[in-house]
C-alpha positions as CSV (number, residue, x, y, z in Angstrom):
1,M,-2.1,-12.1,-9.0
2,T,0.8,-13.6,-11.0
3,V,3.3,-12.6,-13.7
4,G,5.6,-14.9,-15.6
5,D,8.1,-15.5,-18.4
6,D,5.1,-15.8,-20.8
7,A,4.7,-12.0,-20.5
8,T,1.2,-12.2,-19.0
9,L,-0.3,-10.8,-15.9
10,R,-3.2,-12.9,-14.4
11,V,-5.6,-12.1,-11.6
12,W,-7.0,-15.3,-9.9
13,D,-10.0,-16.3,-7.9
14,A,-8.3,-17.9,-4.8
15,N,-11.4,-20.0,-4.0
16,K,-12.1,-21.4,-7.4
17,K,-8.4,-21.4,-8.6
18,E,-9.5,-19.8,-11.8
19,V,-8.2,-16.8,-13.8
20,L,-10.5,-13.8,-13.4
21,S,-8.7,-11.6,-15.8
22,M,-5.5,-11.5,-17.8
23,T,-3.5,-9.0,-19.9
24,S,-0.4,-9.3,-22.0
25,L,2.8,-7.5,-20.9
26,E,5.5,-6.0,-23.2
27,A,8.1,-8.4,-21.8
28,P,8.6,-11.3,-19.4
29,S,8.2,-10.4,-15.7
30,R,9.1,-12.0,-12.4
31,C,7.9,-9.5,-9.9
32,V,4.6,-7.6,-9.3
33,T,3.1,-5.9,-6.3
34,Y,-0.2,-4.1,-5.4
35,S,-0.2,-0.6,-4.0
36,P,-1.6,-0.4,-0.4
37,S,-4.8,1.1,-1.8
38,G,-5.2,-1.7,-4.2
39,D,-5.8,0.5,-7.2
40,R,-2.4,0.2,-8.9
41,L,0.1,-2.5,-9.8
42,A,3.8,-2.2,-10.1
43,V,5.3,-4.7,-12.6
44,G,9.1,-5.2,-13.0
45,F,10.4,-6.7,-16.3
46,G,13.2,-9.1,-17.2
47,C,14.3,-12.7,-16.8
48,P,17.7,-14.2,-16.8
49,I,17.4,-15.8,-20.2
50,K,16.6,-13.2,-22.9
51,K,13.5,-14.0,-25.0
52,N,14.7,-11.5,-27.6
53,A,17.3,-8.8,-28.2
54,K,14.9,-6.0,-27.4
55,Q,13.8,-7.4,-24.0
56,P,13.7,-4.4,-21.6
57,D,15.5,-5.8,-18.6
58,G,15.3,-3.4,-15.6
59,K,12.2,-1.5,-16.9
60,W,9.0,-1.3,-14.8
61,V,5.5,0.1,-15.3
62,I,2.5,1.1,-13.1
63,L,-0.8,-0.3,-14.2
64,G,-4.4,0.4,-13.0
65,T,-6.1,-2.6,-11.5
66,S,-9.5,-1.9,-13.1
67,D,-8.4,-2.0,-16.8
68,F,-4.6,-2.7,-16.7
69,G,-4.1,0.7,-18.3
70,V,-0.5,2.0,-18.1
71,Q,-0.4,4.9,-15.6
72,H,3.3,5.3,-15.6
73,S,5.8,3.9,-18.1
74,G,8.7,3.7,-15.7
75,Q,12.3,4.5,-16.4
76,T,15.1,1.9,-16.6
77,D,17.7,2.7,-14.0
78,G,19.5,-0.7,-14.3
79,N,20.2,-3.1,-17.1
80,K,19.5,-6.3,-15.3
81,P,16.2,-8.1,-14.7
82,L,14.1,-7.0,-11.7
83,S,13.7,-9.8,-9.3
84,C,11.3,-8.5,-6.5
85,A,9.1,-5.6,-5.7
86,A,7.5,-4.1,-2.6
87,W,5.3,-1.0,-2.0
88,S,5.7,0.7,1.4
89,P,2.6,0.6,3.7
90,S,2.3,4.4,3.4
91,G,2.1,4.0,-0.4
92,S,4.8,6.7,-0.8
93,I,7.7,4.5,-1.7
94,L,8.1,1.8,-4.3
95,A,11.1,-0.6,-4.2
96,F,12.5,-2.9,-6.8
97,G,15.2,-5.5,-6.2
98,S,17.4,-6.2,-9.2
99,L,19.9,-8.8,-10.4
100,D,22.4,-6.0,-10.6
101,N,22.7,-6.2,-6.8
102,K,20.8,-3.0,-6.1
103,V,17.5,-2.0,-4.6
104,Y,15.9,0.9,-6.4
105,L,13.7,3.3,-4.4
106,Y,11.0,5.5,-6.1
107,N,8.9,8.4,-4.8
108,A,5.3,7.3,-5.6
109,D,4.1,10.8,-4.5
110,D,6.3,12.6,-6.9
111,G,5.9,11.0,-10.3
112,F,7.9,7.9,-9.2
113,A,11.1,9.9,-9.2
114,L,14.2,7.9,-8.2
115,K,14.9,8.6,-4.5
116,G,18.0,6.5,-4.4
117,A,19.5,3.0,-4.6
118,A,20.6,0.7,-1.9
119,V,24.1,-0.7,-2.9
120,A,25.0,-2.7,0.2
121,H,24.7,-6.1,-1.5
122,N,27.3,-7.8,-3.6
123,F,25.0,-10.4,-5.1
124,P,21.5,-10.3,-6.9
125,I,18.6,-9.3,-4.7
126,R,16.2,-12.1,-3.5
127,S,13.7,-10.2,-1.4
128,V,12.7,-6.8,-0.2
129,D,10.5,-6.0,2.8
130,F,9.3,-2.8,4.4
131,S,8.9,-1.9,8.0
132,K,5.3,-1.1,9.1
133,N,6.2,2.5,9.6
134,S,7.7,2.7,6.0
135,Q,11.0,4.0,7.3
136,Y,13.2,0.9,6.8
137,I,13.8,-1.9,4.3
138,V,15.4,-5.3,4.9
139,S,16.7,-7.2,1.9
140,N,18.3,-10.6,1.2
141,C,20.6,-11.5,-1.7
142,S,21.8,-14.7,-3.3
143,G,25.1,-14.2,-1.5
144,F,23.2,-15.1,1.8
145,A,23.5,-11.5,3.2
146,T,20.9,-9.4,5.0
147,C,21.0,-5.6,4.8
148,Y,19.0,-3.0,6.5
149,V,18.6,0.4,4.8
150,E,16.7,3.7,5.2
151,A,13.7,3.6,2.9
152,D,13.9,7.3,2.1
153,S,17.5,7.3,0.8
154,G,18.9,3.7,0.6
155,A,21.6,4.5,3.2
156,E,22.7,1.4,5.0
157,V,21.7,1.1,8.7
158,K,24.8,0.0,10.5
159,D,23.6,0.6,14.0
160,L,21.1,-2.2,14.3
161,S,19.9,-1.1,17.7
162,K,17.8,1.5,15.8
163,I,15.7,-1.2,14.3
164,R,15.7,-3.7,17.2
165,D,12.0,-3.2,18.0
166,I,10.8,-2.4,14.5
167,K,7.7,-4.2,13.2
168,W,7.8,-5.5,9.7
169,Q,5.0,-5.3,7.1
170,S,6.1,-8.5,5.4
171,C,8.8,-11.2,5.7
172,T,9.7,-12.7,2.3
173,G,13.4,-13.2,3.0
174,P,14.6,-16.5,4.4
175,M,17.7,-14.8,6.0
176,Q,16.2,-12.5,8.6
177,W,16.0,-12.5,12.4
178,A,12.4,-13.9,12.3
179,T,13.4,-16.8,10.0
180,Q,16.8,-17.8,11.3
181,G,15.5,-21.1,12.6
182,V,14.2,-22.4,9.2
183,W,17.8,-23.4,8.2
184,P,18.9,-26.9,9.0
185,P,22.2,-27.6,10.6
186,Q,25.2,-27.2,8.3
187,A,23.0,-25.7,5.6
188,D,25.0,-24.4,2.6
189,G,22.5,-21.6,1.8
190,T,20.8,-23.4,-1.1
191,D,18.3,-25.4,1.0
192,V,15.6,-22.8,1.6
193,V,14.6,-21.2,-1.7
194,T,11.5,-19.2,-0.8
195,C,9.7,-17.8,2.2
196,D,6.7,-15.8,3.3
197,A,5.1,-15.0,6.6
198,M,1.6,-14.3,7.7
199,H,1.9,-11.6,10.4
200,M,-0.6,-10.9,13.1
201,Y,-0.1,-8.2,15.8
202,P,-2.3,-8.7,18.8
203,S,-3.9,-5.6,20.1
204,G,-2.2,-4.2,23.1
205,S,1.1,-6.0,22.3
206,G,4.4,-4.4,22.8
207,S,6.6,-3.2,20.0
208,G,9.2,-5.9,20.0
209,N,9.5,-8.9,17.7
210,A,8.7,-11.3,20.5
211,H,5.1,-10.1,20.4
212,Q,4.5,-10.8,16.8
213,Q,2.5,-13.9,15.9
214,G,1.7,-15.7,12.8
215,I,2.9,-18.5,10.4
216,V,6.0,-18.8,8.3
217,A,5.9,-20.9,5.1
218,T,9.1,-22.0,3.4
219,G,9.9,-24.0,0.3
220,D,13.2,-25.9,-0.1
221,S,15.2,-27.5,-2.8
222,F,14.0,-30.9,-1.8
223,G,10.4,-30.1,-2.7
224,R,9.2,-29.7,0.8
225,L,6.7,-27.1,2.1
226,K,7.2,-26.3,5.8
227,L,4.9,-24.3,8.1
228,W,6.5,-22.8,11.2
229,R,5.3,-20.6,14.1
230,Y,6.3,-17.0,13.5
231,P,9.0,-15.9,14.5
232,V,11.2,-18.9,13.9
233,D,14.0,-17.7,16.2
234,S,15.5,-21.1,17.0
235,S,16.6,-24.1,15.0
236,L,14.9,-26.2,17.7
237,V,11.5,-25.1,16.5
238,C,9.5,-27.9,14.9
239,A,7.6,-27.5,11.6
240,H,4.7,-29.2,9.8
241,V,6.2,-30.7,6.6
242,Y,4.3,-31.3,3.3
243,I,5.8,-32.8,0.2
244,H,5.5,-30.9,-3.1
245,E,6.8,-32.3,-6.4
246,Y,8.8,-29.2,-7.4
247,D,10.6,-26.3,-5.9
248,T,8.0,-23.6,-5.2
249,N,7.5,-19.9,-4.5
250,V,5.2,-19.4,-1.6
251,N,3.0,-16.4,-0.8
252,Y,0.1,-15.7,1.5
253,I,-3.1,-14.3,0.1
254,A,-5.2,-12.0,2.3
255,L,-3.9,-13.8,5.5
256,K,-5.9,-16.9,4.6
257,Y,-4.6,-18.8,1.6
258,L,-1.2,-20.1,0.7
259,L,-0.2,-19.8,-2.9
260,L,2.3,-22.3,-4.4
261,L,3.9,-21.4,-7.7
262,D,6.1,-23.8,-9.7
263,P,9.1,-22.2,-11.3
């Protein structure tokens, strides 16, 4: 599933690399996410370059996956484009990261009422990830900062010992504990532009991060796709390197396919 500046949403066949269905959106979009049940889509609107004066930057909608019908029109709590989206594993919280430096949190069980906003960042949000228990969020911004907040309120978690052994549902931020080793020495923060991890938790494993297994995929500003062992907790870890012509967004699909999207 992809959205873009052409104001369309497309659902793809990952095997055949063909579009299965498509619908027009009311505005350009750069973030979309499925609900855990798979029956709803959350689409956030906006792009840095306005296509027209009426472009509703900061607005979002909920669509049904069967017919793309609008199930919730979504309010506009910010006036900047939405850059990333994530739905909690419990399905009760929807989060949008924005170019206004905030992460907006909505109650999916109560008409998507605004629960709060995380305001710990000073730069536009790059990624938002939930913990597996839906209690915490980790976010990255373009100022190369990582913030942990309570998913229920947006309050910043300053005592990091509370989340030391937390398992994470996803890892789309290149500036996290599990991805600290993807950065080359003397990196200026612009090298790694996109990241995603394929998590696997072996049965009977402990609760700490050391027991998580999987693969991290990163794309950098030199057109290189790198695959790493998860977690990448050391700069001494080696990666498999592949060359791609353009900077890319990388995302795993169903723990099997790796999706590359040219900007």
